[in-house]
C-alpha positions in Angstrom: -53.4 -199.3 6.7 -51.5 -201.5 4.2 -53.0 -204.8 3.2 -49.8 -206.8 3.7 -49.0 -208.8 6.9 -46.5 -206.8 8.9 -45.6 -210.1 10.7 -44.2 -211.3 7.3 -41.9 -208.2 6.9 -38.2 -209.0 6.4 -36.1 -208.5 9.5 -32.5 -207.4 9.4 -30.2 -207.5 12.5 -28.1 -204.4 12.7 -24.6 -204.8 14.0 -25.1 -202.1 16.6 -27.5 -204.4 18.4 -24.5 -206.6 19.3 -21.5 -204.4 18.6 -19.3 -206.6 20.7 -19.9 -209.5 18.2 -17.6 -210.0 15.3 -19.3 -209.9 11.8 -19.2 -213.7 11.7 -20.8 -214.0 15.1 -23.5 -211.4 14.1 -24.3 -213.5 11.1 -24.6 -216.7 13.2 -26.8 -214.9 15.7 -29.1 -213.6 12.9 -29.4 -217.1 11.5 -30.2 -218.6 14.9 -33.0 -216.0 15.4 -34.3 -216.6 11.8 -33.6 -213.1 10.7 -33.6 -212.6 6.9 -30.7 -210.2 6.7 -27.9 -208.5 8.6 -26.3 -205.0 8.4 -22.5 -204.9 8.3 -20.0 -202.1 8.3 -17.9 -202.0 5.1 -16.9 -198.3 5.4 -16.0 -196.6 8.6 -14.3 -193.2 8.7 -10.9 -193.2 10.4 -12.1 -191.7 13.7 -14.6 -194.6 14.2 -12.6 -197.6 13.2 -11.9 -198.7 16.7 -15.6 -198.7 17.5 -17.2 -200.4 14.6 -16.1 -203.8 13.4 -15.8 -203.7 9.6 -15.6 -206.1 6.7 -13.0 -205.7 4.0 -12.1 -207.4 0.7 -10.0 -210.0 2.5 -13.0 -211.0 4.5 -15.3 -211.7 1.6 -14.8 -215.5 1.3 -15.4 -216.3 5.0 -18.3 -213.8 5.3 -20.0 -215.1 2.2 -19.6 -218.7 3.6 -21.1 -217.6 6.9 -24.0 -215.9 5.2 -24.7 -219.0 3.2 -24.4 -221.3 6.3 -26.7 -219.1 8.4 -29.3 -218.7 5.6 -29.2 -214.9 5.8 -28.3 -212.2 3.3 -26.6 -208.8 3.6 -29.1 -206.0 3.4 -27.4 -202.7 4.2 -23.9 -201.6 4.6 -22.8 -198.7 6.8 -21.8 -195.9 6.6 -20.9 -193.3 4.0 -20.5 -189.6 5.1 -21.5 -187.2 2.4 -19.5 -184.0 3.4 -18.2 -182.6 0.2 -14.8 -184.2 0.8 -15.4 -187.7 -0.6 -12.8 -190.5 -0.3 -13.9 -192.0 -3.6 -11.3 -194.8 -3.4 -12.5 -195.9 0.0 -16.2 -195.5 -1.0 -15.9 -197.6 -4.1 -13.9 -200.3 -2.3 -16.6 -200.5 0.4 -19.3 -200.6 -2.2 -17.4 -203.4 -4.1 -17.2 -205.4 -0.9 -20.9 -204.9 -0.3 -21.7 -206.0 -3.9 -19.6 -209.1 -3.5 -21.5 -210.0 -0.4 -24.9 -209.3 -2.0 -25.7 -206.0 -0.3 -28.6 -204.0 -1.8 -28.5 -200.8 0.4 -26.0 -198.4 1.8 -26.6 -195.9 4.6 -25.4 -192.3 3.9 -25.3 -189.3 6.2 -24.9 -185.6 5.1 -22.6 -183.4 7.1 -21.7 -179.8 6.9 -23.5 -179.1 3.6 -26.4 -176.8 2.7 -29.3 -178.2 0.7 -28.0 -177.3 -2.7 -24.6 -178.9 -2.0 -26.2 -181.9 -0.4 -28.3 -182.5 -3.6 -25.2 -182.2 -5.8 -23.2 -184.7 -3.7 -26.0 -187.1 -3.2 -26.5 -187.3 -7.0 -22.8 -188.0 -7.4 -22.9 -190.8 -4.8 -26.0 -192.3 -6.3 -24.3 -192.4 -9.7 -21.2 -194.0 -8.3 -23.3 -196.6 -6.4 -25.4 -197.6 -9.3 -22.9 -199.8 -11.1 -22.6 -201.8 -7.8 -26.4 -202.4 -7.7 -26.6 -200.7 -4.4 -29.3 -198.2 -3.4 -28.1 -195.4 -1.0 -30.4 -194.7 1.9 -30.2 -191.2 3.3 -30.6 -191.3 7.1 -31.8 -188.2 8.8 -30.3 -187.9 12.3 -29.6 -185.4 15.0 -25.9 -185.6 14.4 -26.0 -184.5 10.8 -27.0 -181.7 8.5 -30.3 -183.6 7.7 -32.1 -184.0 11.0 -35.7 -184.8 10.1 -37.6 -187.2 7.9 -39.4 -184.2 6.3 -36.0 -182.6 5.4 -34.6 -185.9 4.0 -37.8 -186.5 1.9 -37.4 -183.0 0.4 -33.8 -183.6 -0.5 -34.5 -187.1 -2.0 -37.2 -185.6 -4.2 -34.8 -182.9 -5.4 -32.0 -185.4 -6.2 -34.2 -187.2 -8.7 -32.4 -190.5 -8.7 -34.2 -193.9 -8.8 -31.5 -195.4 -6.7 -32.0 -193.2 -3.6 -34.2 -194.0 -0.7 -34.5 -193.1 2.9 -33.5 -194.8 6.2 -36.1 -194.0 8.8 -34.8 -194.6 12.3 -37.4 -194.6 15.0 -34.9 -193.0 17.4 -34.0 -190.1 15.1 -37.7 -189.7 14.1 -38.5 -189.0 17.8 -35.4 -187.0 18.6 -36.0 -184.6 15.7 -39.6 -183.9 16.8 -40.8 -185.9 13.8 -44.3 -187.2 13.5 -46.2 -190.1 12.2 -47.6 -187.8 9.6 -44.0 -187.3 8.3 -43.7 -191.1 7.9 -46.9 -191.2 6.0 -45.8 -188.5 3.7 -42.4 -190.2 3.0 -43.6 -193.8 3.1 -42.9 -194.4 -0.6 -39.3 -193.2 -0.1 -38.5 -195.3 2.9 -36.3 -198.3 2.0 -35.8 -199.7 5.5 -37.0 -198.8 8.9 -34.7 -199.0 11.9 -36.6 -200.1 15.0 -35.9 -199.4 18.6 -37.7 -197.6 21.5 -37.1 -195.0 24.1 -38.5 -192.2 26.2 -40.0 -189.1 24.6 -37.5 -186.8 26.2 -33.8 -187.2 27.0 -31.1 -184.8 28.0 -29.1 -183.4 25.0 -25.9 -184.6 26.5 -27.1 -188.2 26.6 -28.2 -188.4 23.0 -25.0 -189.8 21.5 -24.7 -192.5 24.2 -28.3 -193.4 23.5 -27.9 -193.7 19.8 -24.7 -195.8 19.8 -24.9 -197.7 23.1 -28.3 -197.8 24.8 -31.6 -197.9 23.1 -34.9 -199.4 24.3 -36.3 -202.7 23.4 -39.3 -202.2 21.0 -42.5 -201.8 22.9 -40.9 -200.7 26.2 -40.8 -196.9 25.4 -42.8 -194.1 24.0 -41.9 -194.0 20.4 -44.9 -194.2 18.0 -43.9 -197.6 16.6 -47.5 -198.9 16.4 -48.6 -195.9 14.5 -45.7 -195.6 12.1 -45.1 -199.3 11.2 -48.4 -199.8 9.4 -47.6 -196.8 7.1 -44.6 -198.5 5.6 -44.8 -199.9 2.0 -44.9 -203.7 1.4 -41.3 -205.0 1.2 -39.9 -202.4 3.6 -37.1 -204.1 5.6 -37.3 -203.7 9.4 -33.8 -203.3 10.7 -33.5 -204.2 14.4 -31.1 -201.6 15.8 -31.1 -201.9 19.6 -27.7 -201.6 21.4 -28.0 -202.6 25.0 -24.8 -201.7 26.8 -26.2 -202.1 30.3 -27.3 -205.6 29.6 -24.0 -206.4 28.1 -22.2 -205.2 31.2 -24.5 -207.3 33.3 -23.3 -210.4 31.4 -26.2 -210.9 29.0 -24.9 -212.7 25.9 -25.0 -211.1 22.5 -27.4 -213.9 21.4 -29.8 -213.2 24.2 -29.7 -209.4 23.7 -30.4 -209.8 20.0 -33.2 -212.3 20.9 -34.9 -209.8 23.2 -34.9 -207.1 20.5 -35.9 -209.4 17.6 -38.7 -211.2 19.6 -40.1 -207.8 20.8 -40.1 -206.6 17.2 -41.9 -209.7 16.0 -44.4 -209.3 18.8 -45.3 -205.7 17.8 -45.6 -206.6 14.1 -47.9 -209.6 14.9 -50.1 -207.5 17.2 -50.6 -204.9 14.6 -51.8 -207.6 12.1 -54.2 -208.8 14.8 -55.5 -205.3 15.4 -56.0 -204.8 11.7 -57.9 -208.1 11.3 -60.3 -207.0 14.1 -61.3 -203.8 12.4 
């Protein structure tokens, strides 16, 4: 187990947790809950633009002011599909917006490529992101060509770029039959860990809805959070990504939904420190 206090880990509030909030509202919520960072969308492919509120160049002044006022910073920006058909103009515009707002990470997904192609295109994206001071994070997930933590780790090691890390999402770890051993093996590559919870099994047809709209509050499901979190390296950001559509439809405010997820995350992290101290 690491010798740093998990309870002191930096927390980032992912926009999916309160997708009905505007970026400015998300930032305010994060500040109210004493989160260190937020995740914002600066690049969304055409087919997803009605679903994910995004931030563009014209929004930079008001978003920067909101971040300063709330006392939070922008951690990661979403999301960049690596599919062999890059829209470099849109990518670089989104990276520039992220840089102007202080982002340090950018989530990337690989689609429709074999491993050799993925390595080539990931190297290219890393080289383009480097001047912006942004570290791409490869996220393995069930909806992409890189489904597992082990597969992502193998690709990252082949890419051989200092500015490439991994996004380990607790949901996709479980849904790809990943293990705690995979997290241990890849711990030095993981730049941020996206926390949520859920049952061990779910129908295949429900997986997209779960990922985008309805995840479990940390500690209420069967994901191996208490086993995986202590394996992370010091400084790993914990990204709270817990969409709660049912609670939203029941009238629970965005602030309260985010509070439930953030408080539960803090409770788990604190309990792990207490367990370590008793050993």
